[in-house]
C-alpha angles and dihedrals in degrees: 000000000000104000108183149008086263090062089051091050092049093050091046089054090051093050090051098043108019090222128046131187128219089245091056091049091050091051094046096043102031091233137129123265089247091056092047093051091047091053092047091051091051094045090050091053088053091053096246098121146349120250118229134188100289099005144346142285138206119270108252119255109274092030100069097106118121113264134200118274092246088076093236091146093054093098091040090064089058100039118125100358086169089059094051099048132064094205137008134221117197127195121211130255113089097028090170090052095053094044090088091059094042092051091049089052091048093051090048090055094247116139120237126210116198118212119215098341130054113248128199109251095021120127093223142339126237107212146138118249092262098184096047093046090048091048093052091046092050091052092050091048090050089055095046098042094038090064092066140034088051089296093294121132124199104181129190112206109199099198140166124218100243126119098253096040092047088058091051092053093045092050092047091051092049090048093052088052088072083083119074099286091220086066095052130081116181121194116188127196135172110246094174089232091274125113100229094045090047091051093052097048092041089054089058092047092049091051088059096036107033090160093071108137100170127053119189121187122195087216135010095264090055092050095045093046091052090048089053089054092047091054093044088054090056093234123161110273092191090076095044128102114191118201127182138189111221117024080202101158149010098284096060094038091052093051092046088051089054091051129206128089088014097068111154144004148166111258108213097180106223088195090065093043093052093049091046092052091057093045091048090051090052091050092046089050086060092044087238096173099255122193119250090255132029104201116213121206128261135184134201102238132192131181088268095053101036090093090060090068106025134036128183117244105237093216103043102021089230121143110245122202120238096227093183092057093046093051090057093057116119088223091066105109128221088236090062090055089048095057092053088062091064094066093086092061126087106294132221114255097224135019122192122216118199106203122195108178101032093168095055115100093228094057093039091054092043088053093049090049090050091050093050092048093046092051090050091053094042094246124139111232115205114197119201130184110242096217093054096041090048091059089057094044092051092047090051090048091051090052092051092046092051092050092047093048090052088067088071091062112094132190110276093026123137108209141177119225116199123211120272144093093271095052088048088058089047089054090051089053089054093060111120094026122132132218098014125132116207123194114189148163092202121108089199092055090048089053093049095049105031093102097042105113092187093059126072104219122202124184125204121227123243148099119304115248100201098199092066100018088238133144109230142168135066095314090056092047092048091057091068102035097087097037134100112195134176098239139003118204107203132184126216137192093204134032118184133165091223102036099033119218117333145179137219098240137038102229093058093041093057091051089051090052090054090049092049092052090053098054132086089202126030119204120185117208112196138137118246095255087074092059114100094020130108121212127200102272127044112224100183142325116269090251087076091059122086100185142010120205110198142144132272091266090085111109123237088242094056092045092052093046092051091048090052088055089055096258114135111217124214118191115211107228096028108133090205092062118103125173123221107289133231124028095119096272091141094240127111116257095246108025116156116243099204090107089065092077095036094057095065 
């Protein structure tokens, strides 16, 4: 039930924008963030919206029915995004996390457009030329800063270790080098791309280098956070030149308009990027032979030239892009003109947009531009929060991995099942089997198999660790020390070529080591987000592992490297996969497993 005018205002914002942030609700309703979050939680329980990290979004068409207050329909509203959309646009930040969704789209024959950062499996990427723009900005900063401070530049680069931002930093450094390098000192720190984190790390850098006279931020938040730190340190702003890469929203544009110390920046034009993402998705839907990269324009902007590209709307105060001026830029690529020509063709009905940093001005403005372009073309744009959709995708992958791993269990086998969500799905896939003995320290496995008369179920001793529903301690370890079983199915929170497979806590790791020692064959079951990470405790080197069952998100490079270490890799959902036949497991010798991912 809608309870207040504030509820009405929130829902009106959602209808207009599709996605709304807590900050936007606070501005529109003159309320505190705590009040906004409380209202969002209540409206979600009533089935009016879906909360996201930092705000809320509309419930997709076809999922707008009221749902019970226990939130049981929350996952239902996100199920099978790849089935609902005709094309997908993915923003950067957590590329590994979104790879599961991208791979599922690819296998379903749906094109994927990456925004800002190239992504394996994507048809194309819509991005500015980060290195060239950084290079030009660095050269201009060298000219401006080199005219003062006796020609000496001490620059603080507030960066972020991501592919596109690394290129910006490298270009900026090379541009600065146009000065006599003996006159340049460059200090680089990781500001995580977030204002508060940038402020904290910049404060530490300025304590060591109080003579900094140039600050460069790889995005507006990085630059503004470093400026906050500079002011808090009481340093002399008269000698400071602040440069940013983005000019992505009102805050940075307003400061640049005011001038010193904000003196120069790269304008990336999120309005153009958002429109280009939709146009590229339309072209990709028609398999129009897109290039690997669709380069969007940029401009080096100063307080004197900002008005050439943006003007304030007298009524709303919003900054409006001068499209005519932007379309005359030399940095506008032929590919960008090409994708605009696809808009006259038959259009996809629905495009999905996976958003990672919904509270950042760049991504908010890209989203608004995508929504405007989609409305103009008569396309429904469904915006999903990457962190929430990832949770569903990983859960779906675990279910598929468990079902695929169960194919390696044969009649007459004695097996060990480790604790974890994936092994619980494996246990579910064993229901109905005959002549199998399962030894486990998992309360979830015990719950799945307790009524299975064809399975001999053995529980370890031990102390319950509630976080993972695992039995741990010396009693658990002792259960496995005098056993010899056919196979052990173990979970891991980290899989690394150098560190082996690892776990987040010591008590569970020692039980895993006892399980491993008891088994003739060791099979790891883990989703691909675990690959390339190292957790706290090493369980064993990879040479002790015979097989890894994972999802299609694993890269070809990782699969090859694991194979070279002697680890056979099985991909859940790969139709070519067939488990060893026979053994009375009730399954055909060579049954495809593609349905395992399609069923969730």
